Each structure stands twice: as structure tokens, then as C-alpha cells.
C-alpha positions, 0 to 999 in steps of 0.5 A, a space after each residue: 737816835 731818831 732825828 725829829 723832822 719838823 715841817 715847814 708849818 712848825 718853822 713858819 711863825 704864822 698861825 693863819 691868815 684871815 680872809 681879810 688878809 690879816 696875818 696872825 702870828 704864833 706870839 699872838 700878834 697880828 700883822 697887816 701888809 701894805 703895798 706902796 706904789 712910789 713916785 719917781 722922785 728923780 723926775 720932780 722939780 727941786 720945789 716938788 722934791 722939798 715938799 715930798 721930803 717935808 711930807 715924808 718927815 711928817 710921815 715919820 713923825 706921825 707914825 708913833 708905831 713900829 713899821 717895817 719896810 720891805 723892798 723886793 727886787 725881781 728880774 723884769 719879765 718882758 714876755 707880756 710886753 713882747 707878745 703884745 708887740 708880736 701880736 700888733 706887728 702881725 696886723 701890720 706891713 712887713 716894714 713895721 714887722 722889721 722895726 718891731 723885731 728890732 725893738 724886741 731885740 733892743 729891749 732884750 739886749 738892754 734887759 740882759 745887759 743892765 739886768 733890769 729889775 722891778 721893785 715891789 715896796 711893802 710896809 708891815 704893821 704889827 699889833 701885839 696882844 699884851 695879855 696872851 692869856 686873855 686872847 678872845 674874839 673881841 680883842 682880836 677885833 680891836 687889834 685888827 681895828 687898830 691895824 686898820 687905823 694905823 693903815 689909814 694914817 700911813 695911807 694918808 701921809 704917804 699920799 701927801 708925798 704922791 705915793 699910792 698905798 693899797 691894803 693887801 686885804 685878801 688872803 690869797 694876795 697876802 699868801 702870794 706875797 709871803 710866798 714870793 719872799 720865801 721862794 725868791 731865787 736870785 
């Protein structure tokens, strides 16, 4: 008996990713990824918190389409921050070098004890081609246009909450995001 070996490409639900960052799936649907840079809700006053919650309720009522929210946690990488401190301390006197080294030790200790992480927040929106037999370039343009309309609706609503919403609109960026989820080893 010969075992059929399937490639990863057969397993993944993607057909391709357009240069604009739209993911075309095997079921003739299209997906757009949005990155959300959230606010720090805990730092807001009670009045601001109430306004944010009301804006978020409005967001949920306004979005009359399916969305998927993904949160990705990664261990915090302090190497760039530490290298900047080391470069700056080289220019300073010995007393400041000692403080810089103590600071580096301190943040490394906190990072390892608390296992600090950074979080990325994504919203996925999807448009489905209803009649799969009639997929053509014109239908594809309409589906992509609808995705863009949904993006602007989400961006407007979440901006009222104080969040920054960015369209992941480049093929390389979307490939990197997908790869980070598929290769996340924690």
C-alpha cells in the first residue's frame, strides 16, 4: 500500500494572496486582515471608560456582518531596547554605564519572572461568493470592494473607541501574519 503524501499547500485553505493583501480561499471566499492597535482601557477615567464601552456597543451593532477577532501573544523581545541602551551608555561616563547595566539586568529579570509578552490584535472579515460557478473578475472586484467597505466601517467605529485600525494591504505583510500564526511555537 502506498501512502499518499500531501503537501502543506494542499492542506492550507488558500488559493493565493493578492498583491493588495486579500486572501482568496478555496471555497471562493475572500478574507481581509485588519490590525488593531488598542488603547489602554485601564488608564482611562470612569467617564472615558463609559464612552468607550458605548462606542464599542455601537461598533457591535453597526457591524452587521461576520468578523473574527484574533489575539496573538508573543514573548517580548528586548534585544533592540537593550542594544540601544548599550550604544548610548558607550558614549557616557562610567557611572552612567553602571546604571545602564543595572537597568538592563532589572528589565531582563522582570521579563523572565513575569514572562512579559506583546500582543497583536487582528480582525478578519470575509466575503463569500454565493454562486461558485459564476466566479469572474467582475464578481471578484465587487467582493473586494465590499471587503473594503466593511474595513472602513470597522475603522470608523473602532476609532471612536480610541483604537487605531490599519488595513494589512500588502501581500508580504499578510504572508508574514499568516506565517506567524502557523509557526507560533510557545
